[in-house]
Each structure stands twice: as C-alpha cells, then as structure tokens.
C-alpha positions in Angstrom: 0.0 0.0 0.0 2.9 2.3 0.9 4.5 1.5 -2.5 1.3 2.4 -4.4 1.0 5.7 -2.5 4.6 6.5 -3.3 4.1 5.9 -7.0 1.0 8.1 -7.0 2.8 10.9 -5.2 5.7 10.7 -7.6 3.3 10.8 -10.6 1.6 13.9 -9.1 4.9 15.6 -8.5 6.1 14.8 -12.1 2.8 16.1 -13.4 3.3 19.3 -11.5 6.7 19.8 -12.9 5.5 19.1 -16.5 2.7 21.6 -16.0 5.1 24.2 -14.7 7.4 23.6 -17.8 4.4 24.0 -20.1 3.2 27.3 -18.5 3.9 30.4 -20.6 5.8 33.2 -18.9 2.9 35.4 -19.9 0.6 33.4 -17.7 2.1 35.1 -14.6 -0.5 37.7 -13.6 2.1 40.0 -12.0 1.0 42.8 -9.6 -2.6 43.6 -9.4 -3.2 46.8 -11.5 -5.9 49.3 -10.5 -7.4 51.7 -13.0 -7.1 55.3 -11.9 -9.2 58.0 -13.6 -8.6 61.8 -13.6 -8.6 65.1 -15.4 -5.4 66.9 -16.5 -4.3 69.9 -18.4 -3.4 69.4 -22.1 0.3 70.1 -21.4 0.6 66.8 -19.5 -1.3 64.6 -22.1 1.8 63.4 -23.9 3.5 62.5 -20.6 0.7 60.2 -19.5 0.6 58.6 -23.0 4.3 57.8 -23.0 4.7 53.9 -23.0 7.6 54.3 -20.5 5.3 56.2 -18.1 2.5 53.7 -18.5 4.9 50.8 -18.0 6.4 52.2 -14.8 3.0 53.0 -13.4 1.9 49.4 -14.2 4.9 48.1 -12.3 3.6 50.2 -9.4 0.1 48.7 -9.8 -1.7 51.6 -11.6 -3.3 52.2 -15.0 -4.1 55.8 -15.5 -7.0 57.0 -17.7 -7.3 60.8 -18.3 -9.4 63.5 -19.9 -8.1 67.0 -20.6 -9.5 70.5 -20.0 -8.5 73.9 -18.8 -7.4 74.1 -15.2 -10.2 76.5 -14.1 -12.8 74.4 -15.9 -11.9 71.2 -14.0 -14.3 71.8 -11.1 -17.1 71.1 -13.6 -15.7 67.8 -14.8 -17.5 65.6 -12.4 -14.4 65.6 -10.2 -16.4 63.9 -7.4 -16.5 60.8 -9.6 -12.8 60.7 -10.4 -9.7 59.5 -8.5 -7.7 62.6 -9.1 -7.6 66.1 -10.5 -4.4 67.5 -11.9 -4.5 71.3 -12.8 -1.4 73.3 -13.8 -1.3 75.5 -10.7 -2.1 75.5 -7.0 -5.1 77.9 -6.9 -7.5 75.7 -8.9 -6.2 72.6 -7.1 -7.0 74.2 -3.7 -10.4 75.2 -4.9 -11.1 71.6 -6.0 -9.7 70.2 -2.7 -12.2 72.4 -0.8 -15.0 71.4 -3.1 -14.3 67.7 -2.6 -13.5 68.2 1.1 -10.2 66.4 0.8 -8.2 66.8 4.0 -4.8 66.0 2.7 -2.8 68.9 1.2 -2.5 68.6 -2.6 0.9 67.4 -3.9 3.1 69.4 -6.3 5.3 66.8 -8.0 6.8 69.2 -10.7 6.6 72.8 -12.0 7.3 74.8 -15.1 8.0 78.6 -15.3 6.2 80.7 -17.8 8.3 81.8 -20.8 7.8 84.0 -23.9 8.2 82.4 -27.3 9.3 84.4 -30.3 11.0 83.8 -33.6 14.6 84.7 -34.1 13.9 87.9 -36.1 11.4 89.1 -33.5 14.0 88.5 -30.7 16.5 90.7 -32.6 14.0 93.5 -32.7 13.3 93.1 -29.0 17.0 93.2 -28.2 17.6 96.3 -30.4 14.9 98.1 -28.5 16.0 97.2 -25.0 13.2 94.7 -24.4 15.4 91.6 -24.3 19.0 90.5 -24.0 21.0 87.3 -24.5 23.8 86.0 -22.2 26.8 85.3 -24.5 28.0 82.4 -22.4 24.8 80.5 -21.7 22.9 81.9 -24.7 19.8 82.2 -22.5 17.5 85.0 -23.4 15.7 87.2 -20.9 12.6 89.4 -21.5 12.3 92.7 -19.7 8.7 92.8 -18.4 8.7 96.3 -17.0 9.8 97.8 -20.3 7.2 95.7 -22.1 4.4 97.0 -19.9 5.6 100.5 -20.4 5.1 100.1 -24.2 1.7 98.5 -23.6 0.5 101.3 -21.4 1.7 103.8 -24.1 -0.2 102.0 -26.8 2.9 101.4 -28.9 2.8 99.4 -32.1 5.5 97.2 -33.6 6.1 99.5 -36.6 7.1 102.2 -34.2 10.1 100.2 -33.0 13.4 100.6 -34.9 14.1 97.5 -37.0 10.6 96.0 -36.8 9.9 96.4 -40.5 13.4 95.5 -41.7 13.9 92.4 -39.5 10.5 90.7 -39.7 7.8 93.1 -41.0 6.2 93.3 -37.6 3.1 95.5 -37.3 0.1 96.1 -35.0 -0.2 96.4 -31.3 2.4 95.0 -29.0 1.1 92.3 -26.7 1.4 88.6 -25.7 -1.0 85.9 -26.7 -2.1 84.0 -23.7 -4.9 81.6 -22.8 -8.2 82.7 -21.3 -7.4 83.5 -17.7 -10.9 82.4 -16.6 -10.4 78.9 -18.0 -6.7 78.2 -18.0 -3.9 78.4 -15.5 -1.3 79.9 -17.7 -3.6 82.8 -18.6 -4.5 83.3 -14.9 -0.8 83.2 -13.9 0.0 85.8 -16.5 -2.6 88.1 -14.9 -1.1 87.4 -11.5 2.4 88.3 -12.9 1.4 91.5 -14.6 -0.6 92.7 -11.5 2.4 92.1 -9.4 4.6 94.2 -11.6 2.0 97.0 -11.9 1.7 97.0 -8.1 5.3 98.1 -7.7 6.5 94.5 -7.6 4.2 93.7 -4.7 1.6 91.0 -4.6 -1.9 92.3 -5.0 -3.8 91.8 -1.8 -6.9 94.0 -1.7 -9.7 95.5 -3.8 -8.0 98.9 -4.1 -5.0 97.3 -5.7 -7.2 95.2 -8.0 -8.9 98.4 -9.3 -5.5 100.2 -9.7 -4.3 97.4 -12.1 -7.6 96.8 -13.8 -7.1 99.2 -16.8 -3.8 97.6 -18.0 -5.1 94.1 -17.4 -8.2 94.7 -19.4 -6.2 96.3 -22.2 -3.8 93.2 -22.4 -6.8 90.9 -22.5 -9.0 92.9 -24.9 -6.1 93.2 -27.5 -6.2 89.4 -27.9 -9.7 89.0 -29.0 -11.0 85.4 -28.5 -8.7 83.5 -26.2 -8.2 79.7 -26.2 -8.9 77.6 -23.1 -5.9 75.3 -23.6 -2.2 76.2 -23.6 -1.6 73.7 -26.4 -3.5 75.7 -29.0 -1.5 79.0 -29.1 1.7 76.9 -28.8 0.8 74.9 -31.9 -0.2 78.1 -33.7 3.3 79.5 -33.0 5.0 76.4 -34.3 2.9 76.8 -37.5 4.1 80.4 -37.9 0.6 81.8 -37.5 -0.7 84.3 -34.9 0.9 86.9 -32.7 4.7 87.4 -32.6 4.9 86.9 -28.8 3.3 83.9 -27.2 3.2 83.0 -23.5 3.9 79.3 -22.9 5.0 76.8 -20.3 8.8 76.2 -20.5 7.9 72.5 -20.6 6.2 72.8 -23.9 9.4 74.1 -25.6 11.7 71.9 -23.6 9.8 68.7 -24.5 10.4 69.3 -28.2 14.1 70.0 -27.7 14.7 67.0 -25.5 13.0 64.7 -28.0 15.1 66.1 -30.8 12.2 67.5 -32.7 12.5 70.5 -35.0 11.9 73.8 -33.2 12.7 76.0 -36.2 13.9 79.4 -35.3 12.1 79.4 -31.9 13.6 81.5 -29.2 12.7 81.0 -25.5 12.8 84.2 -23.5 12.6 84.1 -19.7 10.8 87.0 -18.3 13.2 88.8 -15.9 10.3 88.4 -13.4 8.3 85.3 -14.1 5.9 83.1 -12.3 6.0 79.3 -12.1 3.2 76.9 -12.7 3.1 74.4 -9.9 1.4 71.4 -11.4 -0.7 70.2 -8.4 -2.6 67.0 -8.0 -5.5 66.4 -5.7 -6.0 62.7 -4.9 -9.7 62.1 -4.1 -9.3 58.4 -3.5 -6.6 56.2 -2.1 -5.5 55.2 -5.7 -5.4 58.9 -6.7 -3.3 59.7 -3.7 -0.9 56.8 -4.6 -0.5 58.3 -8.1 0.3 61.7 -6.6 3.0 60.2 -4.3 4.5 58.2 -7.2 4.8 61.3 -9.4 6.7 63.1 -6.6 8.8 60.2 -5.2 9.4 57.6 -7.9 12.9 58.1 -9.4 12.0 56.7 -12.8 8.9 58.9 -13.1 11.0 62.0 -12.2 13.4 61.2 -15.1 10.4 60.9 -17.4 8.9 64.2 -16.1 12.2 65.9 -17.0 12.1 64.3 -20.4 8.8 66.2 -21.0 10.3 69.5 -19.9 9.0 69.6 -16.3 11.2 70.5 -13.4 10.7 67.8 -10.6 10.3 69.5 -7.2 12.4 66.9 -5.4 15.0 66.6 -8.1 15.6 70.1 -9.5 18.9 69.2 -11.3 17.1 66.6 -13.5 15.8 69.3 -15.9 19.3 70.8 -16.4 20.8 67.4 -17.2 18.2 66.7 -19.8 18.6 70.0 -21.7 22.3 70.8 -21.3 24.3 71.4 -24.5 21.3 72.0 -26.8 22.0 74.5 -29.6 18.6 76.0 -30.2 16.7 77.1 -28.2 18.7 77.7 -25.0 17.2 76.9 -21.6 18.2 78.1 -18.1 19.3 75.1 -16.1 18.6 77.2 -13.0 16.5 80.3 -12.9 18.1 82.4 -10.1 21.6 82.4 -11.6 20.1 83.4 -14.9 18.7 86.5 -13.3 15.1 85.4 -13.3 13.0 86.4 -10.3 9.8 84.7 -9.1 6.6 86.6 -8.5 4.3 85.3 -5.8 0.7 84.2 -6.7 -2.1 86.2 -4.9 -4.6 84.4 -2.8 -7.2 82.5 -4.8 -10.0 85.0 -4.0 -7.9 88.0 -5.0 -6.7 86.2 -8.2 -10.3 85.6 -9.1 -11.0 89.3 -8.8 -8.0 90.1 -11.0 -9.2 87.7 -13.6 -12.6 89.3 -13.6 -11.0 92.7 -13.9 -8.9 91.6 -16.9 -12.1 90.4 -18.6 -13.9 93.7 -17.9 -16.3 92.5 -15.2 
C-alpha cells in the first residue's frame, strides 16, 4: 500500500513539474493593476501617454486614464467621480480640494516657469529696443517685463520700434498671446504676474490694488480677442508660424520638443526677468489617486520621465538641467536664479479671481 501511495505521489509531482514547464511566462498575472481616472491639463497629455510612463505605473500597480480640460474648468468635470484632478497650478487645485472636502494637502510633483516664445527675427527687434537680452555664455534670453508693460501702457505698435519692418515686417499692437485667464492656469498666472509688476513689484492683496491694475489688465486681454482655453492651441499656432509674434507658454512645452530632438525651427525661448512658475498640483480624491500623486513626486524613474517632458521635478531640480544641457537651439536656463530670473508670488485665490474678472472687464 505504501509503495502504491509513493508511486501516485511521484506521478503527481512529475505532473506538476510538467505543468510548470508548459506554462507560458505570460501566464504570470504579476502585480494587481488598479485603473485610476482623472482630469489633467493638455500640457501633461503626452507625458501620461508615453509607453515608458504607463509601463512604470503598471509596475507600481496603476493604470491611468485621463481626460483634458483647462485648469479652471476642471471643477465642472465631475471631479467627485474621479480618482484625481491635476491642474497646472495651486489655486484651482486648492479650490477643488475644498470642493471635494479632501483633508490632505495637494501634492506638487513638478513645476514649469512661464516663458515667452518668439521667432529669431522678433527676438532681434526686442534686443535692439531694450526689451530683451541674451547672455553670451549660456545663450539664455531674458525678456524685460517692466519695459514691455511701459510700451503696452503707451499703446505702442510694432512698426514704431526701430528694426521692426526691416527684420520681420512686424506690425500692429504689441502684446502677448495667452490663454483665457478664466479657464486656463497659464492665462491666470499671466494676470497674476502682470498685476504684481503693476503694483510696484508687490503681490496684489486687496480690492483697491485690484482696481488700480484693472485698466492695463483689461487692455492686455482685450487686444487678444477670443482666447483659447488650452495652452496647447497657441503653442501649436506659434510652431505653425501663425498668430501673434509673442506667445506666452510653459517652458515644458518648448523643452519637450528639444529633449525629444524635434524641430523647433527658429524658436527663441525668452525668460521674463520676473516670471511666475506653474506648480502642477494633483488632488487625490481616492486612495488610488493619492498613490499616483505620491509616485509622481517620489518615484525616481517617473521623475526622469517628467524631466524628459520638460517639467522640473520639485524633489530633483537638477534633473531638468541634465536633460537639456548642450542643446543648440533654443537655449534653456538650467537654474532660474543664476540666470537673473526672479519669481513673483501668486495672490490668494479670492484675489486672483477678482483680478481675472478685472482683466475680462467684469
């Protein structure tokens, strides 16, 4: 009886070995993957679609599905049914956090300063008229915001600037193309930046100061006509050589093209001598959403991929400089302060909302 039992056990063991040998490696289910849904700004769409990003997130047990819209429109995107919301700045994120009654502070995994895009011929005109300059060593361009606002307040036109006709046949009012400040973070941050400069380089903090800046803010907005709700649209227009000579953009949009080796034409990236950074801020409504936020901040592989897309990781600021060093055109500032770029603070959310209303003539 014992011999029979031994034979049976041996056969079972051999059968198990045979089954194991026949199993395909693909039969291993691996870690359990949870689908996480959220809404993001268009500037982060390519990042989340990158196969390397999706692969790393899968290794961490997440599959991310996103929809895109302007940061200030996200609160109407049924955020109470999503795992996370990921606008391009802190103010709309804080508003959504309060709306959802999320106790944990939102996480800011990476940021991107606002820059001015121009073509080479336009940059030469700006330099000739004291509106821009280029460092001969780093080749980084800076844009002089106070001088720009002086021309705007005076109602100057391009054709009044020496060299404008000869260099690039520039004409019409001088202004920057931005997104709609009531719908998009970059447009709202531009209003915050300009209000700071108009308020003697002090953050606007009360109704009196809002009213004092209203006239110029409204002029800058009205000159643009219909504004887009997504930062991707004016950026694509610029690359297609249509639209206004000066376009406000996220540094990440230009850096992504450069890091990927794509053609940027004669694009020049100018850093405003006083700029404002877009802190991409994620609100995790669920446990899975919060896990994604933590991974974007803490995961080393994801931080490298963030830098690939031109974002500056908060916890690894040198990653961006390593990714863009040595590029011929355009030139990027590895660090902002040494390049002479100052940061303007963002007003409180309630004050920023009033400034946006003022800019839109409300």
